[in-house]
Structures are given as structure tokens and as C-alpha cells.
N, C-alpha and C positions, 0 to 999 in steps of 0.2 A: 788170279791171285789179287789179293787187296795191295795197297801199299802201306808202307810201313813208314812213321814219322821217324825221318832220318836226322834233322838238327831241328834246333830253336837257333834264331837270327837275332841276335840283339844288339841293336846299335849301340857306340859309345865314340865319345871323344876322345878315349886312352885305353885302345884295345889292350895295351901290356899292361896296364894297371888294372883293368877290370879283369884279366887271366889272372894275375896275381890273387884278387879278392877272391873269385869263384874258386879257382883251385885249391886254396888254402880251407875255403868254406865247404866245399864238397868233397875233399880229398882226390881231385881229378888232375890231369896233367894235360900239357899242350900237346897236341897231337898232330897239329900243323901250323906252320908260321909262314904267313905271306905279308906282304907290303901293306896291304889294306885290311887283314883280317887275321884273327887267330883262331883254331877251333881247339875246344877243349872236349875231354871225354873221361870216363872211368881209367880206359887204359888204353894205351896205345896199340893199335891195330894197324897194319899196313893196307893199302885201297884194297888189296884182293881180299885180306881176310875178313876186313870189315863188310863188303860184298857179299861174302858168304855168309858171315854172321847174319846180317841183314835178313837176307833170304831165309835164312832159318828162323827167324825173328827173335834171336837172342840176344842183339845187341843193344845195349841202350843208346837213348837218343844224346846225340852231341850237342854243344853249343857253340853257334859260331859268332865270334864279338866282331864286330865290321865296324871300321872305322868310318865317323860320319863327322861333317864339317861343325855343324850345328848343337849346341846342347840341348838336352830333354827341355820341355816347356810343361807339357801337360800330363796326368795320368795316365800312364800306360794301358794300354786295352786288353794288354795280355800280360801276364805275369806268373813268375815262377811260385811255386809252393814249396817249401823244405819241411820233411817231418823229420826230427830228432830221433835216432834210433837207439843209442846208448847213453842219453844223458838226458837230464829234465828239460823242460821249456825254457826255463830261464838261465839255465847253464847254457844253453844253446844262444838264447838271444845276446847274452851277454859276451859269448866267444864272438860272435858274429860284428858286434857294435866293437869290440876290439881290433878285429881285422880290417875295421872301416866302414862298416855299414852305419846308417844314421836311421834313428825311428821318424816317420812320416806319417802325416795325417791325411786320409784321402777319402773322409767323411764318416769313419766308421765310427761307432756307439760308444767304443770304449770297454765293454764289457763283452767283448768275442771271446773264443778260446784259441784265437789266434793272435798275432804281433804282428803289424805291418812296418816293414825297412825298407830301404833303399840301399843299392850298393853304391860304391863311390862314384859313380858318373849318374846317380839320381834315379835309376830304374827300380821301381818298386817290387818286393818279393814277399812273401808272408812266411812265418814261420808258425807249422801247425802245432796241434798237441804231442806231445811225446810220446813214442811206444813205450818208453822204461814207466810211464805215468800210470800206465795200466788202462790206457783210453784206447778203444778199438776205432777202428775206421774215422782217421780224424778228416780225411777230405770230404767224406760224407757231411761233416758239420762246419764245412767251409761254405759260407754261402757270399760271395762276390756278389 
């Protein structure tokens, strides 16, 4: 058997605020709340259901928003890419900005088909081409 990517851990200074942003951005829910971290995922599964689903390969990765004392200071070495599925790229960027994202410059040339944003804690992420724009394989053209 191979391993499965079970979760992505994202450091943040305010896990509650980060969870509100990412849950609104992705349509996810908080599935676990601890003193020093929150876990968000597409649906709430208990531990046994999640383990069984992961063994089948059917469960999407969750995001753990972990409390750290220091603010982010440099560009992320790993970031999330979002693909709009039912609105255009610009409509999704506008929605995410209204949720608290900000535009950031990480050295992009400005003519890429994606937009670089940061969540309220400063973690960069990209909004790729929209599926409703009729563009296939947006990740294949994302060249970080």
C-alpha cells in the first residue's frame, strides 16, 4: 500500500480567522477544534469514517490551521492552488478579495493566467483558470 496525503498543515497566527476564510473560500467546515489548531475539510467525518475513507482513497485532503506565535515573513515554499469551478476567474478573485484575501507580488510577470493572493494571515495561494471559462487542465499551465 502507498501513503495518502492526509492533510496539509498551514501555520497561522489566528487559526479561527484563517478557518473562517478558508471555509468560506472552499465551502468547507471545521471538523476538529483543538487549543492550538483547527482542521477543516469538505465534510465532517468522525475518525473511523475518515480512516476508512482514506484507506479506500476516497477522502480529500484536509487542512490543519496551526497556531504559531510568529507572523509570516517570507514567500511560502508550498502553496495552495484554487480552481474556480462554477464562476469565471475574475468573479472568484473578486469573491476571495471580499472574504479578506489580498493581492501579493511574489515576482510574477503579471501576464500569467493565474492570480496570486494571500489569505488573511499572509499565506500565498493562486487562483487558476476557471473551468467555466472552457479552459482545460489549468494546473498544467501553472508554472511556479
